[in-house]
C-alpha positions as CSV (number, residue, x, y, z in Angstrom):
1,X,0.0,0.0,0.0
2,X,1.0,3.6,-0.5
3,X,1.5,5.5,2.8
4,X,1.5,9.2,2.6
5,X,0.3,10.4,6.1
6,X,0.7,8.6,9.4
7,X,-1.0,9.8,12.6
8,X,-0.5,8.6,16.2
9,X,-2.1,9.1,19.5
10,X,-1.6,8.0,23.1
11,X,-4.6,7.3,25.4
12,X,-5.7,5.9,28.7
13,X,-3.6,6.2,31.9
14,X,0.1,7.0,31.8
15,X,2.8,4.3,31.6
16,X,6.6,4.5,31.4
17,X,6.7,4.0,27.6
18,X,4.5,6.5,26.0
19,X,7.1,9.2,25.3
20,X,9.6,6.6,24.2
21,X,7.1,4.9,21.9
22,X,6.3,8.2,20.2
23,X,10.0,8.8,19.8
24,X,10.6,5.3,18.5
25,X,7.8,5.6,15.9
26,X,9.2,8.9,14.6
27,X,12.7,7.5,14.5
28,X,11.7,4.4,12.6
29,X,9.6,6.3,10.0
30,X,12.5,8.7,9.5
31,X,14.8,5.7,8.9
32,X,12.6,3.7,6.5
33,X,10.1,6.2,5.1
34,X,11.5,9.8,5.5
35,X,9.0,11.3,3.1
36,X,5.9,10.1,5.0
37,X,4.1,12.9,6.7
38,X,3.7,12.4,10.5
39,X,1.1,14.0,12.7
40,X,-0.1,13.4,16.2
41,X,-3.6,13.9,17.6
42,X,-3.2,15.6,21.0
43,X,-4.9,14.2,24.1
44,X,-5.8,10.9,22.7
45,X,-9.2,10.2,21.1
46,X,-10.4,13.6,22.4
47,X,-8.0,15.3,20.1
48,X,-9.0,13.0,17.2
49,X,-12.7,14.0,17.7
50,X,-11.7,17.7,17.9
51,X,-9.2,17.5,15.0
52,X,-6.4,18.8,17.3
53,X,-3.1,17.9,15.7
54,X,0.6,18.7,16.0
55,X,3.0,18.3,13.0
56,X,6.1,16.2,13.3
57,X,8.5,18.7,11.8
58,X,12.1,18.0,10.6
59,X,13.3,19.5,13.9
60,X,11.2,17.0,15.8
61,X,12.5,14.1,13.7
62,X,16.1,15.2,14.5
63,X,15.4,15.4,18.2
64,X,13.0,12.4,18.6
65,X,15.7,10.4,20.4
66,X,15.5,12.7,23.3
67,X,11.9,11.5,24.0
68,X,13.3,8.2,25.3
69,X,14.5,10.1,28.4
70,X,11.1,11.3,29.6
71,X,8.0,9.9,31.2
72,X,4.5,11.0,30.4
73,X,3.3,11.6,26.9
74,X,4.5,14.5,24.8
75,X,1.2,14.5,22.9
76,X,-1.1,14.2,25.9
77,X,-3.7,11.5,27.0
78,X,-7.4,11.2,27.7
79,X,-9.9,8.4,28.6
80,X,-12.4,8.5,25.8
81,X,-14.5,5.5,24.5
82,X,-15.8,6.2,21.0
83,X,-18.7,3.9,21.5
84,X,-19.8,5.7,24.7
85,X,-21.9,8.3,22.9
86,X,-23.4,9.9,26.0
87,X,-20.0,10.5,27.6
88,X,-18.7,12.1,24.3
89,X,-21.7,14.4,24.1
90,X,-21.4,15.3,27.8
91,X,-17.7,16.3,27.3
92,X,-18.6,18.4,24.3
93,X,-16.5,16.2,22.0
94,X,-19.4,15.6,19.6
95,X,-22.8,17.1,19.2
96,X,-26.1,15.6,20.2
97,X,-27.1,13.1,17.5
98,X,-23.6,12.6,16.2
99,X,-21.9,9.2,16.2
100,X,-18.3,9.6,17.6
101,X,-17.1,6.7,15.4
102,X,-18.4,8.6,12.4
103,X,-16.9,11.9,13.6
104,X,-13.5,10.2,14.1
105,X,-13.6,8.5,10.7
106,X,-14.5,11.8,9.0
107,X,-11.6,13.5,10.7
108,X,-9.1,10.9,9.7
109,X,-10.4,11.1,6.1
110,X,-10.2,14.9,6.2
111,X,-6.6,14.7,7.4
112,X,-5.7,12.2,4.7
113,X,-4.5,9.6,7.2
114,X,-3.4,6.3,5.8
115,X,-2.1,4.8,9.1
116,X,-3.2,5.4,12.7
117,X,-0.9,4.2,15.5
118,X,-2.7,3.9,18.9
119,X,-0.5,3.6,21.9
120,X,-2.5,2.4,25.0
121,X,-3.9,-0.4,27.0
122,X,-6.8,-2.8,26.2
123,X,-9.4,0.0,26.3
124,X,-7.4,2.1,23.9
125,X,-6.8,-0.8,21.5
126,X,-10.3,-2.2,21.7
127,X,-11.5,1.3,20.9
128,X,-9.1,1.3,18.0
129,X,-10.6,-2.0,16.9
130,X,-14.1,-0.5,17.0
131,X,-12.8,2.4,14.9
132,X,-11.1,0.1,12.4
133,X,-14.2,-2.0,12.0
134,X,-16.3,1.1,11.4
135,X,-13.9,2.4,8.9
136,X,-13.8,-0.9,7.0
137,X,-17.6,-1.2,7.0
138,X,-17.9,2.4,5.6
139,X,-15.3,2.1,2.9
140,X,-12.5,4.1,4.5
141,X,-9.0,2.7,3.6
142,X,-7.0,3.0,6.8
143,X,-4.6,0.7,8.7
144,X,-4.6,0.8,12.5
145,X,-1.6,-0.5,14.3
146,X,-1.6,-0.4,18.1
147,X,1.2,-0.6,20.7
148,X,0.3,-2.3,24.1
149,X,0.7,0.1,27.0
150,X,-0.3,-0.9,30.6
151,X,1.6,-1.0,33.9
152,X,-0.7,-3.9,34.9
153,X,0.7,-6.2,32.2
154,X,-2.8,-7.5,31.7
155,X,-3.5,-7.6,27.9
156,X,-4.5,-10.9,26.4
157,X,-2.6,-12.5,24.6
158,X,0.4,-10.2,25.0
159,X,3.3,-11.6,27.1
160,X,4.7,-8.2,28.2
161,X,3.1,-4.8,28.0
162,X,5.4,-1.8,27.4
163,X,6.3,0.1,30.5
164,X,5.3,-2.6,33.1
165,X,8.9,-3.6,34.0
166,X,9.8,0.1,34.6
167,X,6.6,0.6,36.8
168,X,7.6,-2.4,39.0
169,X,11.2,-1.1,39.4
170,X,9.9,2.4,40.2
171,X,7.4,1.0,42.7
172,X,10.4,-0.6,44.5
173,X,12.1,2.8,44.6
174,X,9.0,4.3,46.1
175,X,8.9,1.5,48.7
176,X,12.5,2.0,49.7
177,X,11.6,5.4,51.2
178,X,8.1,4.6,52.4
179,X,9.1,1.5,54.3
180,X,11.6,3.6,56.3
181,X,8.5,4.9,58.0
182,X,8.4,1.6,60.0
183,X,10.8,3.4,62.4
184,X,8.5,6.4,62.9
185,X,6.2,4.6,65.5
186,X,6.0,1.4,67.5
187,X,3.8,-1.3,66.0
188,X,3.6,0.3,62.6
189,X,1.4,-1.0,59.8
190,X,2.4,0.1,56.3
191,X,0.2,-0.7,53.3
192,X,1.9,0.0,50.0
193,X,-1.0,0.1,47.5
194,X,0.0,-0.8,44.0
195,X,-2.0,-0.2,40.8
196,X,-3.8,-3.3,39.4
197,X,-7.6,-3.4,38.9
198,X,-8.0,-7.1,38.0
199,X,-4.4,-8.2,37.6
200,X,-1.8,-8.6,40.4
201,X,1.3,-8.8,38.2
202,X,2.5,-5.3,39.0
203,X,2.0,-5.8,42.8
204,X,3.9,-9.1,42.7
205,X,6.7,-7.7,40.5
206,X,7.0,-4.6,42.6
207,X,7.2,-6.7,45.8
208,X,9.8,-9.0,44.2
209,X,12.0,-6.1,43.0
210,X,11.8,-4.5,46.5
211,X,12.5,-7.9,48.3
212,X,15.6,-8.3,46.1
213,X,16.7,-4.8,47.0
214,X,16.3,-5.6,50.7
215,X,18.5,-8.7,50.3
216,X,21.3,-6.7,48.6
217,X,21.8,-4.2,51.5
218,X,24.1,-4.4,54.5
219,X,22.6,-3.9,57.9
220,X,23.5,-3.2,61.6
221,X,20.9,-5.4,63.4
222,X,22.4,-4.8,66.9
223,X,21.1,-1.2,66.9
224,X,17.7,-2.0,65.3
225,X,18.7,-1.7,61.7
226,X,17.2,-5.2,61.0
227,X,16.5,-6.5,57.5
228,X,13.4,-8.1,58.8
229,X,11.9,-4.7,59.6
230,X,12.7,-3.5,56.0
231,X,11.3,-6.5,54.2
232,X,7.9,-7.1,52.8
233,X,5.7,-9.3,55.0
234,X,2.6,-9.8,52.9
235,X,1.6,-9.6,49.2
236,X,-2.1,-9.5,48.3
237,X,-3.3,-9.8,44.7
238,X,-6.8,-10.2,43.2
239,X,-6.0,-13.7,41.9
240,X,-5.5,-15.1,45.4
241,X,-8.3,-15.2,47.9
242,X,-7.5,-13.5,51.1
243,X,-8.3,-15.2,54.4
244,X,-8.3,-12.1,56.4
245,X,-8.2,-13.7,59.8
246,X,-5.6,-16.3,59.0
247,X,-3.3,-13.7,57.5
248,X,-4.0,-11.4,60.5
249,X,-2.9,-14.2,62.9
250,X,0.3,-14.7,60.9
251,X,1.1,-11.0,60.6
252,X,0.2,-10.4,64.3
253,X,3.2,-12.7,65.1
254,X,5.4,-10.6,62.8
255,X,4.2,-7.4,64.5
256,X,4.8,-8.9,68.0
257,X,8.3,-10.0,67.1
258,X,9.8,-7.0,65.1
259,X,7.3,-4.2,65.8
260,X,6.1,-3.5,62.3
261,X,4.3,-5.0,59.3
262,X,4.9,-4.0,55.7
263,X,2.2,-5.1,53.2
264,X,2.1,-4.8,49.4
265,X,-1.5,-4.7,48.2
266,X,-3.0,-4.7,44.7
267,X,-5.7,-2.0,44.5
268,X,-8.0,-4.6,43.0
269,X,-7.5,-7.1,45.9
270,X,-10.7,-7.0,48.0
271,X,-12.4,-4.4,45.8
272,X,-15.5,-6.6,45.5
273,X,-15.9,-6.5,49.3
274,X,-15.5,-2.7,49.3
275,X,-18.1,-2.2,46.6
276,X,-20.5,-4.6,48.3
277,X,-20.1,-2.6,51.6
278,X,-20.7,0.7,49.8
279,X,-23.8,-0.5,47.9
280,X,-25.2,-2.1,51.1
281,X,-24.9,1.3,52.7
282,X,-26.9,2.8,49.8
283,X,-23.9,4.7,48.4
284,X,-23.4,5.0,44.6
285,X,-20.2,3.4,43.4
286,X,-18.3,5.9,41.1
287,X,-17.4,4.5,37.7
288,X,-15.4,5.8,34.7
289,X,-16.7,6.0,31.0
290,X,-15.6,2.4,30.5
291,X,-17.8,1.2,33.4
292,X,-14.8,0.5,35.7
293,X,-15.0,1.3,39.4
294,X,-13.0,4.4,40.1
295,X,-10.6,2.8,42.6
296,X,-9.1,6.1,43.7
297,X,-12.5,7.1,45.0
298,X,-13.5,3.9,46.7
299,X,-10.0,3.6,48.3
300,X,-9.5,-0.1,48.8
301,X,-6.2,0.4,50.5
302,X,-7.7,2.4,53.3
303,X,-10.5,-0.2,53.7
304,X,-8.0,-3.1,53.8
305,X,-5.8,-1.2,56.3
306,X,-8.8,-0.6,58.5
307,X,-9.6,-4.3,58.6
308,X,-6.1,-5.2,59.6
309,X,-5.2,-2.5,62.0
310,X,-7.2,-3.7,65.0
311,X,-6.4,-7.4,64.3
312,X,-2.7,-6.7,64.3
313,X,-2.8,-4.3,67.3
314,X,-1.2,-1.5,65.2
315,X,-0.6,1.8,67.0
316,X,-0.2,3.6,63.7
317,X,-1.3,2.8,60.1
318,X,0.0,4.3,56.9
319,X,-1.4,3.7,53.4
320,X,0.7,5.0,50.5
321,X,0.1,4.6,46.8
322,X,3.0,4.3,44.3
323,X,0.8,4.4,41.2
324,X,1.3,8.0,40.0
325,X,5.0,7.9,41.0
326,X,5.7,4.7,39.0
327,X,3.5,5.2,36.0
328,X,5.0,8.6,35.2
329,X,8.6,7.5,35.1
330,X,10.8,7.3,32.0
331,X,11.3,3.8,30.6
332,X,14.3,1.9,31.9
333,X,16.8,0.0,29.8
334,X,14.8,-3.3,29.8
335,X,11.6,-1.5,28.6
336,X,13.6,0.6,26.1
337,X,14.8,-2.5,24.4
338,X,11.2,-3.9,24.2
339,X,9.8,-0.6,23.0
340,X,12.5,-0.5,20.2
341,X,11.6,-3.9,18.8
342,X,7.8,-3.2,19.0
343,X,7.9,0.3,17.4
344,X,10.2,-1.0,14.6
345,X,7.7,-3.8,13.9
346,X,4.7,-1.4,14.2
347,X,6.2,0.8,11.4
348,X,7.1,-2.2,9.2
349,X,3.6,-3.7,9.7
350,X,2.0,-0.3,8.9
351,X,4.0,0.1,5.7
352,X,2.8,-3.4,4.6
353,X,-0.8,-2.5,5.5
354,X,-1.0,-5.1,8.2
355,X,-3.2,-4.0,11.1
356,X,-3.1,-5.3,14.7
357,X,-1.5,-4.7,18.1
358,X,2.2,-5.4,18.3
359,X,3.4,-7.8,21.0
360,X,4.8,-11.2,21.8
361,X,1.8,-13.5,21.2
362,X,1.5,-16.0,24.0
363,X,-0.9,-18.1,22.0
364,X,1.5,-18.2,19.0
365,X,4.7,-19.3,20.7
366,X,5.6,-15.8,22.0
367,X,6.2,-14.7,18.4
368,X,6.5,-10.9,18.1
369,X,3.8,-10.0,15.6
370,X,0.8,-7.8,14.8
371,X,-1.9,-9.5,16.8
372,X,-5.4,-9.4,15.4
373,X,-7.7,-6.8,17.1
374,X,-10.5,-9.2,17.9
375,X,-8.1,-11.3,20.0
376,X,-7.1,-8.3,22.2
377,X,-8.8,-8.3,25.6
378,X,-8.1,-6.8,29.0
379,X,-8.1,-8.3,32.4
380,X,-5.5,-11.0,31.9
381,X,-5.0,-12.7,35.2
382,X,-1.6,-12.9,36.8
383,X,-0.3,-16.5,37.1
384,X,0.4,-16.8,40.8
385,X,2.0,-20.2,40.3
386,X,5.1,-18.8,38.5
387,X,8.2,-19.9,40.5
388,X,9.5,-16.4,41.2
389,X,6.2,-15.5,42.9
390,X,5.8,-18.7,44.9
391,X,9.5,-18.4,46.0
392,X,8.7,-14.8,47.2
393,X,5.7,-15.9,49.2
394,X,7.6,-18.8,50.7
395,X,10.6,-16.6,51.7
396,X,8.3,-14.2,53.6
397,X,6.3,-17.0,55.3
398,X,3.0,-16.5,53.3
399,X,1.4,-19.6,51.9
């Protein structure tokens, strides 16, 4: 196919890959198709509906490598679902009676776009799939190629989402300071709440990275600088049922022995109990345009800490969330390598007219390929039987 104009957008929540992915796409097009016009829709699908674009100029192409050193997204994000007509109307993105998919298709046609790169999670890419299907059904010739962004690492059937490794490493950095608060009060309970609505991968990977950091340090136990007080004592993820009283009994023993308890909690762990409690009290549960419970408003970490505090005899309880700290970081070396191979293939696939979401396909022998949009789904569960996680639980006495 002949490609003259390529557009890109980033959407959904932030992850430590967006800026680098934008830079990587620009670099690859400059390398293999320097005459292709590049534009970006600002603020995700909201910018597409409004027709807000920024041109990738020759100066931007020359400096695109600098984007690998930044977090966030240089072209902005938003959470917009093109099939949620009421929300689009309420935001003023379309007029009453307009179909957002039609508005988006007309904008892409007006801009002469041949290829659209969507960089986001399952919501972003399933929205892209809705758009691609609409375009195809209405005779628009456009190739949509997505890149998988999510700190949760929960996109089916993609082995590893861009930015997730960095988010776990940054969550460990966050914990290295927060856990020092164990010395601020006797019988201290610290709950480190980690992002992860349905999937516990990020919580597990963050706890593992932090646990390894603890093991690498030298200590002075005789004066109270004890590695046991720095370590993680419990890891709770949505995929493992929580026996609250059994865990409280175990952790009460830890509290009695060393004077503190440090817990890593996935924000999705126990959320059904929180929602049930709110609804039983007659309270409305806040949800986003995609129908997801707004976890920052129902606050599962605080609920969980409240249940544990009395059972452990904690004198002081602290709940800290690493999500915004970790998701806004620049990509680390491991993610940069993954981003590079994915953005290169994304461009090559686009130039061939091959749509899909780029990733290592777990259902096709982990082959890096353009995965068909209908196969992309969110909510991939974390496999809690993987050896590195079971080893972690065993080492901290949690079974």
